[in-house]
C-alpha positions in Angstrom: -9.0 -25.1 -1.0 -5.3 -25.6 -1.7 -3.0 -22.8 -2.8 -3.0 -24.2 -6.4 -6.8 -24.0 -6.6 -7.0 -20.3 -5.7 -7.8 -17.9 -8.5 -5.5 -14.9 -8.8 -8.2 -12.7 -7.3 -8.7 -15.1 -4.3 -4.9 -15.1 -3.8 -4.7 -11.3 -3.9 -7.5 -11.2 -1.3 -5.9 -13.8 0.9 -2.6 -11.9 0.8 -4.3 -8.6 1.7 -6.1 -10.2 4.6 -2.9 -11.7 6.0 -0.8 -8.6 5.6 -3.5 -6.3 7.0 -3.8 -8.5 10.1 -0.1 -7.8 10.9 -0.1 -4.1 9.7 -0.6 -2.2 12.9 0.7 1.0 11.3 -2.1 1.1 8.6 -4.7 0.0 11.1 -3.6 2.7 13.6 -4.0 5.4 11.0 -7.6 4.1 10.3 -6.8 2.8 6.8 -9.3 0.5 5.2 -8.8 -1.8 2.2 -11.7 -1.2 -0.2 -10.5 -3.2 -3.2 -7.6 -5.5 -4.1 -6.7 -7.5 -7.2 -3.5 -8.9 -8.7 -1.2 -5.9 -8.9 -3.9 -3.5 -7.7 -5.0 -2.1 -4.3 -7.3 0.7 -3.1 -7.2 2.0 0.4 -9.0 4.8 2.1 -8.3 6.9 5.2 -10.1 9.8 6.9 -8.0 12.8 7.8 -8.2 13.1 11.6 -7.4 16.1 13.8 -4.1 14.5 14.9 -3.0 14.3 11.2 -3.3 18.1 10.6 -0.1 20.1 10.6 0.5 23.8 11.4 -0.9 25.1 8.1 -4.2 23.4 8.8 -3.7 20.6 6.1 -3.0 16.9 6.4 0.7 16.4 7.1 2.5 15.1 4.0 3.8 12.1 6.0 0.3 10.8 6.4 -0.4 11.2 2.7 2.8 9.3 2.0 1.9 6.6 4.5 -1.5 6.0 2.7 0.1 5.8 -0.7 2.9 3.6 0.6 0.4 1.2 2.2 -1.6 1.0 -1.1 1.7 0.3 -2.9 2.5 -2.5 -0.4 -0.8 -4.3 -0.8 -0.6 -4.0 -4.6 2.9 -5.4 -5.0 2.4 -8.2 -2.4 -0.8 -9.5 -4.1 0.9 -12.5 -5.7 2.0 -14.1 -2.4 5.6 -13.3 -3.2 7.1 -11.2 -0.4 8.0 -7.8 -1.9 9.5 -4.7 -0.4 10.1 -1.1 -1.6 13.4 -0.3 -3.2 12.5 3.3 -3.7 9.6 5.7 -4.1 8.7 9.3 -4.7 5.7 11.5 -4.1 4.4 14.8 -5.6 1.9 16.7 -3.6 -0.6 18.5 -5.8 -3.2 19.7 -3.3 -4.0 19.6 0.4 -5.9 17.0 2.4 -8.3 18.7 4.8 -9.6 17.7 8.2 -12.4 15.2 7.6 -11.4 14.4 4.0 -11.9 10.8 2.9 -8.7 10.1 1.0 -8.4 7.2 -1.4 -5.1 5.8 -2.6 -5.4 3.7 -5.8 -2.3 1.6 -6.6 -1.8 0.2 -10.1 1.0 -2.0 -11.3 2.8 -0.6 -14.4 5.6 -3.2 -14.7 6.5 -6.5 -13.0 9.5 -8.3 -14.4 11.9 -10.6 -12.6 12.4 -9.3 -9.1 11.3 -5.7 -9.7 8.1 -3.8 -10.3 6.9 -0.2 -10.8 3.6 1.0 -9.3 1.7 4.3 -9.6 -0.5 5.4 -6.8 -3.0 8.3 -7.1 -4.4 9.9 -3.9 -7.8 11.6 -4.3 -10.2 13.2 -1.9 -13.9 12.5 -1.8 -14.6 15.1 -4.5 -12.2 13.3 -6.9 -9.5 16.0 -6.7 -6.0 14.6 -7.0 -4.1 15.3 -3.8 -0.8 13.5 -4.6 0.9 11.2 -7.1 3.3 8.5 -5.8 5.5 6.1 -7.7 6.9 3.0 -6.0 9.6 0.7 -7.1 9.4 -2.8 -5.7 11.9 -5.6 -5.1 10.8 -9.3 -4.6 12.5 -11.1 -1.8 12.2 -14.7 -0.8 9.2 -16.0 1.0 5.4 -15.9 1.3 3.2 -12.9 2.1 0.5 -15.1 3.7 2.9 -17.3 5.8 5.3 -14.9 7.4 7.2 -17.8 9.0 8.2 -18.9 5.4 9.9 -15.5 4.7 13.6 -15.4 5.3 14.2 -13.1 8.3 17.3 -11.6 6.6 15.0 -10.3 3.9 13.1 -8.1 6.3 16.1 -6.9 8.3 16.7 -4.1 5.8 14.1 -2.0 7.6 11.8 -1.6 4.7 8.6 0.4 5.4 6.4 -2.3 3.9 
């Protein structure tokens, strides 16, 4: 099937598959993509012992990483290489050892080269653990075909 024959859902799935294959950070943290659609992604991660900080809760950096990964998969679901231009997170509750955390990323706005995405992190009980807002910036190139993406675009050191 040619690129022009892909439905938006099929394109989003193909982008997620290609990105995840190269995303050793998300893989290394045990993240799993559970759903993806145009402008949307849902990832899960289980809090492991090596993610727990000195107060006995999941380190905020791991919560941020899960939200950031969901953000990346949502804003790159159109096969247009997109990076973060900024983000913020509010921690509302702790993640505990063994918790199954879910990050749900939803597109709020996508115009021109920029977008805004809201990501909600919840535990297995449905309790909100954190709220994350990401601002995206579209660069040149393809998500699925990394070789088509201008190397200068990724030299900025973006986390996505």
